[in-house]
C-alpha positions as CSV (number, residue, x, y, z in Angstrom):
1,M,62.0,95.0,189.6
2,F,58.4,93.2,190.0
3,G,60.5,90.4,190.2
4,F,60.4,86.3,190.2
5,C,59.4,85.7,193.5
6,R,56.2,87.4,192.7
7,L,55.2,85.8,190.3
8,C,55.9,83.0,191.4
9,S,53.3,83.9,194.4
10,T,50.7,84.7,191.9
11,V,51.1,81.7,189.9
12,S,50.7,79.3,193.3
13,A,48.0,81.4,194.8
14,S,46.0,81.3,191.1
15,R,46.7,77.2,190.7
16,E,43.2,75.8,190.7
17,R,42.5,78.5,188.3
18,A,41.9,78.2,184.8
19,P,45.1,79.1,182.2
20,E,43.3,82.7,181.6
21,E,42.0,84.3,185.0
22,V,45.8,83.4,185.8
23,I,46.6,85.9,183.5
24,A,44.2,87.7,184.6
25,A,45.8,87.6,187.9
26,I,49.0,88.0,186.9
27,H,48.6,91.7,184.5
28,E,46.7,93.3,188.0
29,Q,49.0,92.2,190.4
30,L,51.1,93.6,187.2
31,A,49.0,96.7,187.1
32,D,48.7,97.4,191.1
33,F,52.4,97.0,191.3
34,T,52.9,99.5,187.8
35,G,50.1,102.1,189.5
36,I,49.5,104.7,185.9
37,T,53.3,104.0,185.1
38,A,52.9,102.4,181.7
39,L,55.5,99.5,181.1
40,E,58.5,100.2,179.1
41,D,58.2,96.8,177.3
42,D,55.7,94.3,175.7
43,V,54.0,91.7,178.1
44,T,54.0,87.6,176.7
45,M,52.8,85.1,178.5
46,I,51.7,81.4,178.3
47,V,49.6,79.1,180.4
48,M,50.0,75.6,180.5
49,K,48.1,73.5,183.2
50,I,49.7,69.7,183.0
51,I,46.8,67.5,184.2
């Protein structure tokens, strides 16, 4: 499982980026994690930055 800790780590490493770039980083990490295996469910993300 990708897991909450891995997600938090990816978001933390991308926190200075624009929301679109954070989503791209998460998608990249998911692709690295799953390899060629297709996801069994959809992936929906919302990133909000508090200024």
